[in-house]
C-alpha positions as CSV (number, residue, x, y, z in Angstrom):
1,M,-0.2,0.5,-0.3
2,D,1.5,2.9,-0.9
3,D,1.9,6.0,2.1
4,I,-0.5,8.6,1.0
5,L,-3.5,5.7,1.0
6,Q,-2.0,4.5,3.9
7,R,-2.5,8.5,5.9
8,Y,-6.0,8.7,4.5
9,R,-6.7,5.4,5.7
10,Q,-5.2,6.5,9.1
11,S,-6.8,9.7,9.4
12,I,-10.2,7.6,8.3
13,D,-10.6,5.6,10.9
14,N,-9.3,8.8,14.0
15,I,-12.3,10.3,12.9
16,D,-14.2,6.3,13.0
17,A,-13.4,6.0,16.5
18,A,-13.6,9.4,17.3
19,L,-17.7,9.6,15.8
20,V,-18.1,6.2,18.2
21,F,-16.9,7.9,21.1
22,M,-19.0,10.9,20.2
23,L,-22.2,9.0,19.7
24,A,-21.3,7.2,23.1
25,E,-21.4,10.5,24.9
26,R,-24.5,11.7,23.6
27,F,-26.8,8.3,24.1
28,K,-25.3,8.8,28.5
29,I,-27.0,12.2,27.3
30,T,-29.8,10.8,25.7
31,Q,-30.1,8.3,28.4
32,A,-30.4,10.6,30.7
33,V,-32.7,12.3,29.5
34,G,-35.1,9.8,28.9
35,E,-34.4,8.5,32.4
36,H,-35.9,12.2,33.8
37,K,-38.7,12.0,31.1
38,A,-39.7,8.6,32.0
39,K,-39.8,10.0,35.8
40,N,-41.7,12.9,35.3
41,A,-43.9,11.4,32.4
42,L,-42.9,13.1,30.2
43,P,-43.7,12.0,26.2
44,P,-40.0,9.8,25.3
45,A,-41.0,11.8,21.8
46,D,-41.3,15.9,21.0
47,P,-41.8,15.9,17.6
48,G,-41.3,20.1,18.1
49,R,-37.6,20.0,19.0
50,E,-37.3,17.2,16.5
51,V,-38.1,19.7,14.3
52,A,-36.2,22.5,14.9
53,Q,-32.7,19.9,15.3
54,V,-33.6,19.0,11.8
55,S,-33.7,22.6,10.7
56,R,-30.4,23.5,12.8
57,L,-28.5,20.5,11.9
58,R,-29.0,21.1,8.3
59,Q,-28.3,24.0,7.8
60,L,-24.5,23.1,9.8
61,A,-24.6,20.8,7.2
62,E,-25.0,23.5,4.0
63,D,-22.1,25.2,5.7
64,A,-20.1,22.6,6.0
65,Q,-20.6,21.3,2.1
66,L,-22.3,18.3,3.7
67,D,-25.1,16.8,2.4
68,P,-28.3,18.4,4.0
69,D,-30.1,15.6,2.8
70,F,-27.4,12.3,4.4
71,T,-27.8,15.0,7.6
72,E,-30.6,14.3,8.4
73,K,-30.6,10.6,7.2
74,F,-27.9,10.2,10.1
75,L,-30.4,12.3,12.4
76,R,-33.1,10.9,11.7
77,F,-31.8,7.2,13.1
78,I,-30.0,8.7,15.6
79,I,-33.5,9.9,17.0
80,D,-35.6,7.5,16.8
81,E,-33.1,5.2,17.9
82,V,-32.8,7.3,21.6
83,I,-37.2,7.7,21.5
84,R,-37.0,3.5,21.2
85,H,-35.2,3.9,24.5
86,H,-37.2,6.1,26.0
87,E,-39.8,4.6,25.5
88,R,-38.4,1.3,26.6
89,L,-37.6,3.6,29.8
90,R,-41.8,5.1,30.0
91,D,-42.4,1.2,30.3
92,A,-40.0,-0.5,31.7
């Protein structure tokens, strides 16, 4: 393998690791949010916040020259997973 490709791949590996740790941290926080919601009889989902977050992150994606549709799909996947966790906490 040539050195340039190896350096690119190492950078990608580093970024992937950072993404995993960032997602883990995000889910720790959303777990705490879910526990708070369950204890206080709050709904697992907040559609208004979701709309605002999607809009905000689509704009950030555009600013970063990243496809906003991809960003929204990625965010939707995360939001749906968080809501699923919150529903489990509520039903426990």
